[in-house]
N, C-alpha and C positions, 0 to 999 in steps of 0.2 A: 504494500500500500504506500502511496506517495503523497506528500504534500509539497507543492512547489509554488514558486511565483511564476505566473504566466504573463507574457507580454504579447498582446494581440495586435497584429499589424492591421492596417487598413485594407479594405477589399472592395473592388468595384461592384456596381449594381449588376453588370453583365455577368460577372463571375458568380454572384449570388444566385442568379437565375439559371445558369448553365450547370451548376454542380449541386448534387444533393449533400455532399460533404466538402469541407474546405480544410486546407492544411494551414496550420498556424505554427509559429515558432514558440517553443517553450524555453524560457531563459532561467537558468539557475546558476548564478555566477557566470562562468564562461562556458557552461554546458548548454547544448541545444538539442531538443528532441523534436520529432515530427509527430503530430497527433491529428488523426481524422476525427472531427467533431461535428455533430449535427448543427443545422443552421440556428436553432434557438439558443445555442450557447453564446452567440455574439452579444446577446443582451445580458448575459449573466456576469456575476462578479468573478474575480480571479479565484476566490475561494471555491465557488461553485464549479468553475472549470477544473480545479484541482480534484474535486470530488468525482467528476466524470472520469478523470484519470485513475482514481482509486478504484472505481467500479470495473475497470478493465480486467484486473487480476481476478475478479470474482466471477467472471463470465465462463461459460463452458465451451463456447465456440469463439474463435478469434480470426480476424482478418490478418493478412500478412503485415500490414502496417502496425496493427496492435501488438503482434508478437515481437516485431522489431522494437517497439517502444518499451515493452517489458524487459527484453534482453538488454537494452541500453540502460535501463534503470538498475538492473542487477550488476552490470559492469561498472557503472559510474557512481553509485550511491551505496557503497557497502556499509555505511554507518546505519542504514535502516534495517539491516538483516543480520541474523546470527551468523557466526563464523561457519557453522555447519551447513547452513543453507547456501552460503556463498561457495563453499567447497563442493556441494552437490552440483551447483550450476557449472562450475569449472570442469568437474569430471564429466558431466553430460556433454558440454560443448566440445571437449577434447576427444571423447572416446565413443560417443553414441550417435554419431551423425550418419552412419552408414546402415545399409540393410544388414540384418533384419530388424535392427533396433528402431529405425524410423517408423516401422509399422507397429511395433509393440509399445513403443514409448514416443508417441507423436510429440513434436516440438511444442505445439500449442498447449497440450495437457501438462507437460512437464514444466515449461517456463511459467505458465500462469499459476501453477501451484507454488513453485519456488519464489515467484514474484509477489505473493500476497502475504503480508506480514500477519494477517489474521488467520493464517493457516500454517504457522511456522512449525507446529508440532508434527503434523503430517509431512511437511517439507523435510524435516530432519530425518524422519523415517525413510523417506525416499532417498535421501543422501546416503544413509547406511546401505540401502539396497544397491545403489549405483556403485559405491566404493567396493562392496563385497563382490559384485559381478566383475568389475574391472580387475580385481586382484586375483581372480581365479586363473589357474594355468591354462584352462581351456577357452579363455576369452579371446586371446589374440587370434586375429584372422578368421573368427567365426562368421560364417555366412549362411548356415543352415537354420531356417526358422524353427523347425521342430526342436533342435538342440537349444536354440536361444530360449524358447518357451520353457523347456525343461529346467534350464539354469535359473530363469526368472522365477519359476514356480518354487524351486528349492529355497531361494533367498527370501521370497515372500512368506513361505511357511515358517521360517525362523522368526520373522517379525510377528506373525499372527499367533504363534504358539503362546505368547504371553498377552497379546493385545486383542485377541478375538476369541469368542467362544469356540471351542474345538469343533463343535458340530457345524460351524459355519465356514471353516477355513477353506475347504475345497470349493464350495459354492462361490465364495468371494473371489478366489483366484480364477476359477473357470469363467465367471462373468466378465472379469477384466480381460482375460486373454481372448475371449470370444469377441468382445466389443470394447476396445480400449477407449476410455473417455476420462475426463477429469473426475467425474463422480465415481466411476468404477475403480479408478486408480486410488482414490482416497479410501474407498472401502477395502481395497486390497492391501492398504497400508494401515488398516486398523481403525478407521473412523466408525463410531458407534452411536446409536441413539440410546436413550436412557434404559429401555428394556434390555438392549443388548449388553450394556454395561452390567446390569444386574445378573444376566445369564453368565457373563464372564466371571463375575465376583463369586457367586454362590450357586449358580445353576438354576435359579428360579425359586428356591425355598431357602431363605437365609437361616432358618432354624435347623435345616438338615442339608448342608452343602453337598453338592454332588462330587464324586471323586475327581472328575475332570475340571472342576471349577478351580479358580485360584485359591479360594479358601479351603477347598477339599485337599488340594495338593499341599498347601501350607500345613494343615493339621496332620496329614499323614506323614510328612517328612520331619516335622518338628516335635510331634507328640505333645503339643501345647495343650494345656488345660483350657476348657471352655465351659460356659454356663449361660443359660437363658435367664434373663432377669429384666424387670422394669427398674427405672431409676427415679429418684425423687423429682417432683416437678415444681416444688416450692422451696422456700428457704431451709426449712428443717429437714434433717437427714431422714426422719421418719414420716415425711409428708406423703401424700398420695402419689403413687407411681404412674408413669406413663406407659406407652406401648412397649412391649418386650423388644430387647435388643440381644444380639449375640455378643457376649463379652468373651474375649479371647486374649490369652496371655502372651506377652513377649518378654524376653529377657536377654541380657547380654552375656550370660554365663554359659549357655549351651548352644550358641550358634544360631538360634532362631531369629536373632536380629538380622542376620545375613539373609535368611529366607524371607523375612519381612520385606527387605529391600528388593529382593528378586521378584516377589509376587505383587507387592502393594505399592511400589514406587511407580505408580501409573498417573498420568496427567488427569485421568478421570476420578481420582480419589483425592479429596481435599480434607485435611485434618485440622481440628483445634488441638494443639499440643499443650495439655493442661497439667502442670505440676502442682502438688499440694501447696496451698497458700500463695498461689501465683498472683502477682500484682500487675503484670503487663501481659496482654494477650499475645500468645505465640501460635504460629500455624506451621504446617508442613504441606508442601505441594511439589510433586514431580522431582523428588530428590533434593529439595532445598527446604530450609526452614527460615522463618523470619518473624518480624513484628512491624508495627506501624505501617502496614500495607506494603512492605518491601521485603524482598528476599535478602537475607543477611549472611547465610553460610550454607555449606553443604550439610544435608541432613545426617545427623548422627543418632540413630535410634538406640544405640547401646548405652547412652549416658544420661538418661533422665533420672529423676529421683524415684525411689520405690513408691508405688501407688499412683504414679502419673497415669492419666487417662488420655486416649486418643480417639475421640469419636470421629468416625469416617462419614463424610458427606459424599454421596454418589453424584457425579456430574455426567452429562452427555459429553461427547467429544467437542462439540461446539461450545459448550459451557466451559470446558477445560481450557480451550483456546482463549476465552475471555478472561479466565482466572490468570493465565500467564500474562496477558496484556496488562491486566490491572496491577499485578505485582511488579511487572517490569516498569510500568509508569511510576509506581511508588518507589522503586529502586532508583529511579532517576531524580525524583523530587517527591517526597511523601505527601506534601500538602496538595499537590496536583491530583493525587488519588483520593486523599481523605476528605478534602473540603471542596466539593464541586460547586457549592453556592458562591465561591469566590469568582467563578466565571460570570461575566456580566449578564444578568437577566436569564440565566440558564434554568435555575430551579429554586425551590423554596430554601430559606435559610434555616438550617438545623440548629439545635441548641448545644450540641457537643462537638468538640474537636479532640476528643480523648484518644487513648491508646486502644479503645475497644469498640466504640460505636460504628466505626467504618466497616467493621466485619459484617454486620447485618445489612449495611447499605450498599455493598458491592453490586454493580450491575452485571450479573452473570447469566441470568435465565434466557432461555430461547424465546419466551414470550415477550412481545413488545408492549410497552405501556406509555401513556401520554403524560403521566405524572409520577414523580417520586415523592415518597413520604418520609419525613425525618422527625424524630422526637423533638418536642419543644423544650422549654425550660422545666423539665420534669422534676429536677431536684437541685440541690445546692451545687452540684458539679457542672451544671449547665448555665447558660446565660447569654447565648448568642441570639436565640430566636426572639420573635416578637411577643410570644406569650407561652404559657405552659402547655397549650394544646399542640397536638401533632401538626407539623407544617407541611403543606402540600399545595403545589401550583403547577400549571401547565409547563411542560418542558419546552424550551425554545432554543433554536440554533444560536450559537454565540460567536462573536468575532474575537479572536485572540489578540487582535491589534487594538481593541477598544480601550480607550484611555481609562475607563472605569474598571478594567480587569484588575482584581486584587491578587491574581495568581499569574503575574507576568512570566513569560518564558525566561528562564535564567540564562545567563551568559555561559555558564558551565554547569555540568551535572555530576552527580556522584560517580566516581571512578570505581564502580562496583564490578569487580572482575567476574562475578557470577552472571552478569547480564551484558555489560558493555566493556569489553577489554580495551577498547580504544578510546574511552571517554576522555582521558587526559590529553589526547592529541587532537581532539575535535576543534574546529574553528567555530566561532560564534554562530555563523550561518548554518553550519552543520548541526549544532546543538538545537537551534531553533527548528530546523527541518525535522529532526528526530522527535523532539518533544511535541511538535504539532501533530505528527503522525500518531503518536501514542495517545495524546489527549483526544483526538478525533475518533480514534478506535474504541476508546473506553466510554466517553461521555457523549451520547447521541440524543437526538430528538426526532421521533420517539426513542425511548431508551430501552435497553434490555432489563428484564425484571430483576429487582433487588433480591439478594440472597434470602433475607428473612421472609419476604413474600413468596419466593420460590418454595421455601420449606413449610409454608403454611403457618408461620408464627409471627406475622406482622404485628399482632396485638402486643407482643412482648417488646418489639422495637418501639411502638408508639408510647409504651409506658416507661421508656427509658431504662429498661432492664439490662441493657448492654453496658451499664456503667462500670462493670468490672468483669474479669474473666470467669469468676465463680457463677455469675448469672448466665454467661454464655454457655458454660458447661451444663447448667441446669436445663436451659432451654434445649440445647442440642440432644441431650440424653433423655430428658424427662417429658418434653413437649412435642417432639417431632414424631412422624410416622416412620415405619421401618422401610418404606420404599426409598426414602432419601437418606436416612441414617440407620442402616441395618446393623452396623457393627461398632463396638467400642473396644479398642485394644487397651489392655491393662498391663503396665510394666511392673515386673517383680524382679528384685535382685536375685532371689532364689528361683532359678529356672525349673526346679523340680517340685515347687509348691503347687497346691491345688487352689483353684479359684472357688470360693464359697459363694452361694447364691446371694448372700447379704453383705458382701465385702463393702467396706466404706468407700464413698466417692471422694471424700476429703476436699469438697468444694466449699468455698467461703463466699456466698453470694450477698455480701454486705458492702 
């Protein structure tokens, strides 16, 4: 996805009448791109023109000019893409331009996937496949399509063994090889809807995980203790319990922390990382852990305190991509992720800017909404909103250049090696370009559904109950349904101990 400055040259009336599309020059510093744009774009703003460019990468079919534009963007704007995605583009350009690869991996499908920052997880999986194929001894000089299909099938099977229900692996690959398209390619790389993620995780019944599910494999290999139980839904430990969850033990003493990473380090699994007495909300996602809406370090599941809990939120693949974008934005500048009401006229002004409320406010859901709701001044820790009532107003597109913007794009961003290894070397215009891309990917109008609404617990958000991590734990474990939060992992120092049905949650929701 690209955000650029566009310079639109003049064009004669005759040219307008003779052509259905017109070529304009796109200027970013000294870079020039050629873009075919419909006639109505001439009356649009530069920002709207940029959004047309953004939409190119999301299309399933592309003209030659559009493919050229996307390729140019990958070559010249590496600061917008992860290092793995750029590597995949380089490998593809260098080694997959001949038959039979042109038929199996058409340029439009590959380049549009690699060129869309909102699909970077699947793009990184494609990079793994391309690198693995090129590294095989039977790759050089290969011209037989059946052999190429066989090689591609083998490498896709390796990806899908962890990222797709095993019952779907053959069908996903067969569909792609029969009719290569961007959609079938993404499914062959593990893209899943919510039901498919549930099938992958537990096989359809979280209470009795199937042997081929990720949970079934983890339990068989780790011999980890498990128990079905409800969790307290209010302040007191003995308060009424909510829907049953599968509580499963992990420990660093017998190696099942390694198995946890193998099976549950998936982008579709988002965790609240809750240690006893926690004062700041921590999360885990896709091999990283963090706080304040930002990735902070590589995930180390072997070192939490005894009794730590990890409720798992199940996401679709599209929601997982949005989680990554959100945490990437927060890693660049946390306030740009945590405080969206600082964008001029975008949304209602919430009451909290704390270390926890942003969690329920994240825009992750597949459903689109016209309004976002934020808690007002619900307690002494709030004070930004106009009243104590929940704050809600119509979402509106915003101009990052507006003088009223209280979240101006910074001249430099955090040099977070987990996200942007090149941050310290970026020029101010490159920083602006990157931040604009991330902001526009996260905060939209209409917007993607907020996490607490996704989970069916928006009343808890309205009441200001996210004022501390203890309440977040209570809501996730005691108030959500099992379709979205089916599993709670429990850390124990002693890997051989048994989980009892009434083990303490050690949450402090005050």
